[in-house]
Every structure is written in structure tokens, then in C-alpha cells.
VOLUMDREN-402610 format. One record per residue (C-alpha): residue number from 1; chain; x, y, z. Coordinates in pm, whole numbers, plus 50000, padded with zeros to 5 digits. Layout:
N
R num cadena    px    py    pz
R NUM      A     X     Y     Z
...
END
This chain:
461
R num cadena    px    py    pz
R   1      A 50116 07971 87571
R   2      A 50239 08077 87225
R   3      A 50293 08437 87086
R   4      A 50040 08522 86832
R   5      A 50249 08712 86587
R   6      A 50589 08745 86428
R   7      A 50873 08926 86606
R   8      A 50922 09188 86350
R   9      A 50524 09255 86357
R  10      A 50565 09376 86717
R  11      A 50661 09701 86855
R  12      A 50694 09876 87223
R  13      A 50704 10194 87339
R  14      A 50701 10365 87681
R  15      A 50457 10634 87572
R  16      A 50121 10627 87752
R  17      A 50104 10877 88055
R  18      A 49781 10749 88167
R  19      A 49884 10379 88246
R  20      A 49965 10247 88590
R  21      A 50109 09928 88672
R  22      A 49976 09870 89044
R  23      A 49609 10000 89035
R  24      A 49539 09807 89326
R  25      A 49755 10074 89532
R  26      A 49439 10299 89503
R  27      A 49215 10103 89744
R  28      A 49469 09974 89988
R  29      A 49644 10309 90044
R  30      A 49279 10436 90089
R  31      A 49250 10177 90380
R  32      A 49577 10314 90513
R  33      A 49454 10654 90528
R  34      A 49143 10535 90682
R  35      A 49332 10363 90926
R  36      A 49541 10669 91002
R  37      A 49866 10604 90885
R  38      A 49953 10959 90749
R  39      A 49808 11111 91056
R  40      A 49976 10882 91304
R  41      A 50315 10953 91145
R  42      A 50227 11328 91177
R  43      A 50165 11307 91516
R  44      A 50425 11089 91647
R  45      A 50739 11115 91419
R  46      A 50983 11411 91504
R  47      A 51249 11348 91244
R  48      A 51457 11707 91228
R  49      A 51556 11927 90978
R  50      A 51392 11963 90619
R  51      A 51453 11625 90574
R  52      A 51201 11492 90811
R  53      A 50921 11741 90674
R  54      A 50557 11578 90582
R  55      A 50667 11281 90782
R  56      A 50328 11150 90703
R  57      A 50374 11165 90341
R  58      A 50708 11019 90334
R  59      A 50610 10724 90561
R  60      A 50310 10686 90343
R  61      A 50543 10658 90013
R  62      A 50761 10405 90138
R  63      A 50492 10207 90270
R  64      A 50302 10212 89935
R  65      A 50638 10140 89747
R  66      A 50669 09827 89958
R  67      A 50340 09694 89933
R  68      A 50370 09748 89556
R  69      A 50725 09531 89566
R  70      A 50972 09765 89634
R  71      A 51282 09625 89843
R  72      A 51519 09882 89819
R  73      A 51532 10260 89800
R  74      A 51581 10279 89397
R  75      A 51269 10071 89378
R  76      A 51047 10349 89518
R  77      A 51103 10482 89166
R  78      A 50810 10263 89059
R  79      A 50562 10526 89226
R  80      A 50659 10789 88983
R  81      A 50544 10660 88616
R  82      A 50247 10706 88389
R  83      A 49890 10799 88547
R  84      A 50047 10743 88909
R  85      A 50035 11102 88952
R  86      A 49687 11157 88873
R  87      A 49579 10884 89176
R  88      A 49844 11012 89419
R  89      A 49989 11327 89536
R  90      A 50361 11349 89689
R  91      A 50509 11051 89557
R  92      A 50853 11137 89644
R  93      A 51175 11054 89479
R  94      A 51399 10760 89620
R  95      A 51659 11001 89691
R  96      A 51449 11203 89921
R  97      A 51293 10901 90071
R  98      A 51636 10776 90148
R  99      A 51736 11128 90306
R 100      A 51444 11096 90511
R 101      A 51539 10753 90651
R 102      A 51923 10803 90705
R 103      A 51801 11121 90985
R 104      A 51660 10858 91217
R 105      A 51776 10797 91541
R 106      A 51709 10522 91800
R 107      A 51427 10756 91908
R 108      A 51282 10809 91606
R 109      A 51262 10411 91528
R 110      A 51069 10373 91839
R 111      A 50844 10664 91730
R 112      A 50782 10470 91439
R 113      A 50688 10157 91656
R 114      A 50441 10367 91821
R 115      A 50303 10452 91459
R 116      A 50288 10075 91357
R 117      A 50138 09939 91680
R 118      A 49820 10204 91642
R 119      A 49795 10156 91292
R 120      A 49741 09784 91361
R 121      A 49445 09909 91603
R 122      A 49318 10114 91318
R 123      A 49316 09829 91081
R 124      A 49154 09620 91332
R 125      A 48868 09823 91361
R 126      A 48859 09852 90960
R 127      A 48904 09460 90898
R 128      A 48834 09131 91065
R 129      A 49225 09130 91111
R 130      A 49254 08942 91434
R 131      A 48873 08800 91476
R 132      A 48762 08726 91862
R 133      A 48834 08368 91897
R 134      A 48524 08152 91881
R 135      A 48409 07930 92208
R 136      A 48683 07906 92416
R 137      A 48944 07998 92186
R 138      A 49269 08170 92221
R 139      A 49496 08454 92095
R 140      A 49843 08328 92011
R 141      A 50130 08550 92017
R 142      A 50462 08412 91892
R 143      A 50801 08523 91908
R 144      A 51084 08458 91708
R 145      A 51414 08594 91549
R 146      A 51566 08593 91193
R 147      A 51923 08700 91057
R 148      A 51862 08907 90745
R 149      A 52185 08830 90536
R 150      A 52364 09152 90416
R 151      A 52678 09217 90204
R 152      A 52957 09475 90199
R 153      A 53161 09607 90496
R 154      A 52978 09938 90527
R 155      A 52667 09797 90730
R 156      A 52654 09895 91074
R 157      A 52581 09640 91327
R 158      A 52629 09371 91088
R 159      A 52786 09035 91241
R 160      A 52774 08680 91237
R 161      A 52499 08520 91463
R 162      A 52386 08174 91557
R 163      A 52339 08094 91193
R 164      A 52679 08159 91090
R 165      A 52530 08416 90829
R 166      A 52653 08789 90821
R 167      A 52376 08993 90885
R 168      A 52165 09193 91128
R 169      A 51894 09027 91355
R 170      A 51534 09111 91347
R 171      A 51315 08981 91641
R 172      A 50947 08975 91581
R 173      A 50619 08904 91758
R 174      A 50313 08781 91548
R 175      A 49948 08774 91679
R 176      A 49690 08528 91522
R 177      A 49366 08279 91630
R 178      A 49291 07959 91487
R 179      A 49075 08129 91228
R 180      A 49299 08427 91078
R 181      A 49666 08442 90957
R 182      A 49943 08578 91150
R 183      A 49997 08962 91180
R 184      A 50313 09134 91320
R 185      A 50260 09302 91642
R 186      A 50586 09371 91717
R 187      A 50927 09428 91595
R 188      A 51287 09523 91688
R 189      A 51626 09504 91468
R 190      A 51936 09430 91648
R 191      A 52311 09366 91577
R 192      A 52382 09069 91367
R 193      A 52585 08906 91678
R 194      A 52295 08952 91928
R 195      A 52167 08642 92126
R 196      A 51809 08532 92061
R 197      A 51638 08668 92436
R 198      A 51793 09004 92396
R 199      A 51520 09258 92445
R 200      A 51266 08998 92401
R 201      A 51107 09060 92771
R 202      A 51031 09418 92645
R 203      A 50873 09298 92302
R 204      A 50653 09077 92485
R 205      A 50537 09308 92682
R 206      A 50463 09585 92440
R 207      A 50314 09323 92206
R 208      A 50081 09202 92479
R 209      A 49994 09543 92562
R 210      A 49903 09611 92206
R 211      A 49666 09285 92187
R 212      A 49445 09441 92464
R 213      A 49360 09713 92241
R 214      A 49281 09490 91956
R 215      A 48890 09527 91929
R 216      A 48876 09107 91864
R 217      A 49148 09000 92099
R 218      A 49076 09234 92406
R 219      A 48886 08982 92625
R 220      A 49016 08679 92484
R 221      A 49283 08473 92658
R 222      A 49637 08498 92538
R 223      A 49905 08211 92492
R 224      A 50286 08340 92441
R 225      A 50456 08076 92233
R 226      A 50828 08046 92167
R 227      A 51132 07812 92105
R 228      A 51401 07734 92371
R 229      A 51597 08036 92298
R 230      A 51313 08251 92531
R 231      A 51326 08005 92801
R 232      A 51434 08257 93043
R 233      A 51289 08385 93346
R 234      A 51259 08764 93209
R 235      A 51063 08690 92906
R 236      A 50801 08418 93079
R 237      A 50792 08660 93359
R 238      A 50691 08957 93124
R 239      A 50427 08733 92981
R 240      A 50286 08637 93301
R 241      A 50273 09005 93449
R 242      A 50065 09088 93142
R 243      A 49847 08793 93219
R 244      A 49927 08561 92937
R 245      A 49985 08206 92950
R 246      A 50317 08075 92817
R 247      A 50432 07765 92601
R 248      A 50804 07781 92566
R 249      A 51024 07504 92438
R 250      A 51258 07393 92750
R 251      A 51612 07376 92744
R 252      A 51724 07006 92834
R 253      A 51893 07122 93123
R 254      A 51954 06880 93439
R 255      A 51637 06996 93589
R 256      A 51402 06935 93320
R 257      A 51592 06568 93242
R 258      A 51496 06474 93601
R 259      A 51159 06570 93548
R 260      A 51120 06353 93239
R 261      A 51279 06075 93398
R 262      A 50977 06072 93676
R 263      A 50730 06032 93391
R 264      A 50592 05648 93421
R 265      A 50580 05433 93119
R 266      A 50188 05397 93126
R 267      A 50153 05790 93118
R 268      A 50297 05817 92769
R 269      A 49973 05871 92493
R 270      A 49973 05823 92141
R 271      A 49960 06144 91928
R 272      A 49895 06236 91572
R 273      A 50251 06275 91397
R 274      A 50385 06270 91074
R 275      A 50336 05903 90917
R 276      A 50094 05814 91208
R 277      A 49793 05592 91105
R 278      A 49488 05482 91219
R 279      A 49438 05116 91323
R 280      A 49121 04982 91073
R 281      A 48988 04730 91349
R 282      A 49023 04959 91661
R 283      A 49032 05276 91528
R 284      A 49329 05344 91750
R 285      A 49578 05598 91665
R 286      A 49914 05419 91559
R 287      A 50205 05638 91607
R 288      A 50589 05646 91719
R 289      A 50516 05979 91896
R 290      A 50371 06004 92241
R 291      A 50318 06295 92496
R 292      A 50284 06293 92826
R 293      A 50311 06566 93115
R 294      A 50447 06628 93476
R 295      A 50425 06906 93747
R 296      A 50713 07149 93713
R 297      A 50855 07442 93867
R 298      A 51075 07671 93634
R 299      A 51406 07847 93746
R 300      A 51432 07699 94085
R 301      A 51793 07827 94088
R 302      A 51672 08156 94134
R 303      A 51523 08354 94452
R 304      A 51188 08180 94560
R 305      A 50959 08462 94440
R 306      A 51105 08399 94113
R 307      A 50980 08022 94092
R 308      A 50736 07965 93852
R 309      A 50481 07689 93876
R 310      A 50336 07501 93565
R 311      A 50373 07148 93388
R 312      A 50624 07025 93185
R 313      A 50453 06867 92842
R 314      A 50699 06606 92705
R 315      A 50683 06449 92356
R 316      A 50893 06130 92311
R 317      A 50972 06007 91945
R 318      A 51179 05684 91899
R 319      A 51556 05726 91809
R 320      A 51523 05600 91468
R 321      A 51883 05668 91403
R 322      A 52003 05390 91640
R 323      A 51743 05129 91479
R 324      A 51867 04820 91269
R 325      A 52213 04805 91418
R 326      A 52442 04506 91402
R 327      A 52417 04503 91769
R 328      A 52090 04654 91877
R 329      A 52054 04825 92207
R 330      A 51873 04617 92523
R 331      A 51603 04866 92528
R 332      A 51463 05105 92308
R 333      A 51576 05485 92292
R 334      A 51405 05827 92248
R 335      A 51432 06172 92176
R 336      A 51227 06408 92417
R 337      A 51098 06731 92321
R 338      A 50963 06934 92658
R 339      A 50806 07290 92661
R 340      A 50699 07461 92982
R 341      A 50346 07585 93007
R 342      A 50115 07744 93256
R 343      A 49813 07698 93027
R 344      A 49518 07472 93125
R 345      A 49504 07313 92780
R 346      A 49467 06926 92817
R 347      A 49810 06749 92720
R 348      A 49739 06612 92383
R 349      A 49620 06985 92307
R 350      A 49881 07160 92444
R 351      A 50109 06984 92220
R 352      A 49926 07043 91911
R 353      A 49913 07397 92022
R 354      A 50255 07437 92083
R 355      A 50386 07277 91763
R 356      A 50170 07560 91552
R 357      A 50425 07800 91693
R 358      A 50628 07690 91369
R 359      A 50377 07956 91175
R 360      A 50594 08252 91260
R 361      A 50869 08092 91027
R 362      A 50618 08168 90721
R 363      A 50606 08556 90864
R 364      A 50982 08558 90840
R 365      A 51010 08398 90503
R 366      A 50739 08623 90372
R 367      A 50926 08951 90486
R 368      A 51227 08781 90300
R 369      A 51063 08749 89980
R 370      A 50935 09094 89986
R 371      A 51042 09425 90158
R 372      A 51301 09265 90376
R 373      A 51484 09093 90063
R 374      A 51741 09380 90155
R 375      A 51829 09627 90421
R 376      A 51934 09898 90224
R 377      A 52109 10174 90384
R 378      A 52451 10141 90533
R 379      A 52321 10327 90849
R 380      A 52181 10092 91130
R 381      A 51874 10320 91223
R 382      A 51781 10368 90866
R 383      A 51762 10021 90840
R 384      A 51555 09969 91175
R 385      A 51292 10200 91033
R 386      A 51264 10039 90709
R 387      A 51200 09692 90911
R 388      A 50891 09872 91084
R 389      A 50809 09993 90743
R 390      A 50800 09669 90603
R 391      A 50588 09541 90912
R 392      A 50328 09811 90833
R 393      A 50314 09716 90474
R 394      A 50273 09354 90559
R 395      A 49983 09425 90796
R 396      A 49838 09649 90552
R 397      A 49842 09416 90288
R 398      A 49711 09121 90508
R 399      A 49435 09374 90612
R 400      A 49340 09441 90230
R 401      A 49329 09084 90180
R 402      A 49119 09011 90446
R 403      A 48900 09234 90314
R 404      A 48917 09101 89942
R 405      A 48774 08767 90090
R 406      A 48839 08420 90254
R 407      A 49065 08301 89942
R 408      A 49327 08553 90005
R 409      A 49307 08620 90380
R 410      A 49560 08380 90439
R 411      A 49781 08396 90119
R 412      A 50130 08522 90106
R 413      A 50229 08868 90047
R 414      A 50364 08775 89705
R 415      A 50045 08618 89610
R 416      A 49831 08900 89728
R 417      A 50024 09163 89555
R 418      A 50019 08917 89228
R 419      A 49620 08921 89209
R 420      A 49522 09256 89404
R 421      A 49784 09513 89393
R 422      A 49999 09462 89056
R 423      A 49651 09528 88844
R 424      A 49749 09706 88550
R 425      A 49501 10002 88485
R 426      A 49447 10297 88236
R 427      A 49358 10617 88419
R 428      A 49045 10816 88252
R 429      A 48897 11120 88307
R 430      A 48528 11210 88222
R 431      A 48297 11439 88412
R 432      A 48563 11558 88670
R 433      A 48558 11177 88766
R 434      A 48870 10972 88728
R 435      A 48789 10617 88618
R 436      A 49024 10322 88633
R 437      A 49010 10086 88333
R 438      A 49119 09735 88453
R 439      A 49197 09411 88272
R 440      A 48859 09248 88104
R 441      A 48826 08884 88260
R 442      A 49087 08931 88530
R 443      A 49047 08617 88746
R 444      A 49029 08791 89051
R 445      A 48812 09076 88983
R 446      A 48561 08974 89233
R 447      A 48827 09034 89496
R 448      A 48935 09336 89384
R 449      A 48615 09471 89348
R 450      A 48521 09410 89717
R 451      A 48814 09578 89843
R 452      A 48768 09850 89640
R 453      A 48414 09877 89740
R 454      A 48486 09878 90087
R 455      A 48753 10135 90072
R 456      A 48627 10391 89820
R 457      A 48285 10296 89751
R 458      A 48093 10068 89506
R 459      A 48259 10087 89138
R 460      A 48051 10294 88874
R 461      A 47971 10136 88549
END
């Protein structure tokens, strides 16, 4: 690409009152309105004083700013420019929205949680956000936490957690199927020094209850997946009480090691793993990774009623760091990765399904590259509310992309924003009708038009 003119021939001025920088907000916020964002916030939020007035409009403004790319309170000013006032009303100033968030208590954050879960159900009714699994497919609920780094000494609750980074701890639960990208079904902000399993049982119970209200997932079997930090009775029992199977990485405690030692050598099956190849003559899979299973009862150190029967699926990998030694060992050594499961999947499938739990890491990264790039307030509850609003914006963006077509249904938030949201447009009025003029030959015109037609009606030419 090359500039088409000399620098002295170009000029710029911020003087057009009819331009908008994010024309894609129009169909997206129509979708939010249809799914009930404003009405739900007005119904559930009871933030006191004049700062809590018009809660539905203020929540909608914050979510709209995040959808458009805001990651701080000051960034909410991007809603107040050019022709945006002709497309939207009640676009509050950043200072007003900041005052609104600072009024939140923990109870108000929980009220906002209720708004988020109900909005997700509304979005699932409007779009194939969490479609019904085909055949014997399952709905997957994944749980994980992540540290959001913060700076300065005025952040309430900030501390050094397991990662050694000073920040606040966000606990997330996502829901997905084999054919759909994950959306967030539960969230909680905690102190930075909190242990990973703190409050996990509650968020698992809430998330699984919300799953039963999703149109596509209400009748499908559910599998809870988590890493070893959540291998505890409280979390697994909460899932089993809700009727879900579990697939949770097991810590290598003495009971697990004894169970692994009982697996006979002929029970190991090669599995497809990074760098696995297929033998051209026999078609057999040649892989250094193998998998086996053994019956296992978890939490036998607790009272008998808490014993949890299931099976231990174990993956073993040669300890490559100990190969090619000057004095080789007498026998091969392996690294073992075991997870406890109550599902009925066969051994190899159970291992493959469990490894896909890592998909939640993509959600963590996605949030940190959008609205959770910062936690903008020094007040802990304001930041907790910010997390819930970021989750609402994430789910709303995902729902919009699902409507726009398969090409964007699994894209990252940044990609969706670039192609559907931050589309420049010019607002024109004719015959009491507002018309948006968008860039000619926009590469994703078909996707944008599909979203617009779904939420607002077919465009008039």
C-alpha cells in the first residue's frame, strides 16, 4: 500500500456531525434490546441514590462501549461523537458511568450476575448460540481462573496469587458444544491471593442451573471439565448434584499413584498426540503417548457417604528429558497425567474430550485483549461489576457473530469487532427515515447485512 498523494496535499478536520466510527453497534444493541438487556437491568438492579437511576440505560451504555472496544472508563467517550447521538439516546458521560459503578456493593454485583445469566438465556433464544448437540453429543461446562494484572497501591483486593503476578483473580465458567464456540455462563471476581477452588462449587452449581434453561442444551448430557485445582469434593459434588458428569484432572496423591501402579502393561493403548504418525504398512498409530483406565473411588479419606465412584483415565508419555543419557536407566520412565471421570465415554474418547478443556484459556486471553485489559477502578466491587459487564459484552458479541454466519461464529472478539462492529458509517436522514451509508466494497458486507437484517429488518436500498 502506498499513499496516493503528497503530504502537503492532504488535510484533516474533525468537523462532520454525521459520521460514526462503529456503525455495527446499531444491530448489536438491537440484539441486546431484543434479548432483554435493558429491561433485565431495570428489573434486577437496585443501585441506590441518583447515581443508580436509569440502571438499564447505564448498563447498556457500558456494554455498548465494551463491544466497541472500550477497556477503561475514559474509553466510554467513544459513544459520544459525530452522528452517534442520532442512532442512540442516553449515551452517558464516562464520569457518570464511573460514579454508577462505584455505587455497587457485593449484593448489586450478584444482581448483575442475575442479569448476565438471564441475558445469555435470551440470546440463546434469539440465536443458535448454544445449539443442541447432535446425536449423543454433550454440553461442556469448563471452569478455570485467571489473574488480571493490576498496578498501583489503591486497588482493593489486589495481591500476589499462584502466578506470582500482582492482580485480582477472575473465576470463569464457560459452556460450549462440539459445534459451537464457548460463551461465559458464570463469573466471579476474587482477591488476587485467592486459591483457585475458592467459591468454585457455587459457581459450578449456578452455571449448571443456567444450562438447564438454555433452549439447545436443556435436555443434553452435561460434562464438567476442570484442571487439578478443582479436584475436590465440594466442586465435584456440586456437579453431581446438578446431574452432570465430571472430568477433572487428579492430583498425583498417594491414592492416585497406587491406582496407576495397578494398570497392567498390556492395557495401554496408543493415542493420537502431537507428533504421532500412522504406519504406512499397517495403518497403526505410532505415538509415544498411551492411555489406559482403572476403576477408582475418589475422596476415600472422607466419610463413606462422600466416597465418589468413577474411573481414573491415565495418559502416559515417555520422560524424554531422561533419554540419551551417558548411563541409561534400566527401564523406561514415563510421565503420567490422570483425570477422574464419571462419564461413560470410552477411554480414548474421554482423554480427547478432557484435553479440549484448554479451550477456556482462549476465553481468558480473549477477555484480556478486550474489556479486561484493565480493571479500571480502585474499588473492588466496581471492578467486580466491570467483570460481569465484560462477560455480557463478550456473549453479546459472540451472539452477533453467530447470526452473521459460520465464518465468524468462532472468531475472537477482536476479529468480530474489526469486521462487524467498528465499521465507519455516515448517518443521513430522508423522508423521516435514518439511513446508514457504509463503505463501498466492505469485505464483510454479507455478514454485516445478515446481522442487520436479523435484528433490524432487511436494509432498504
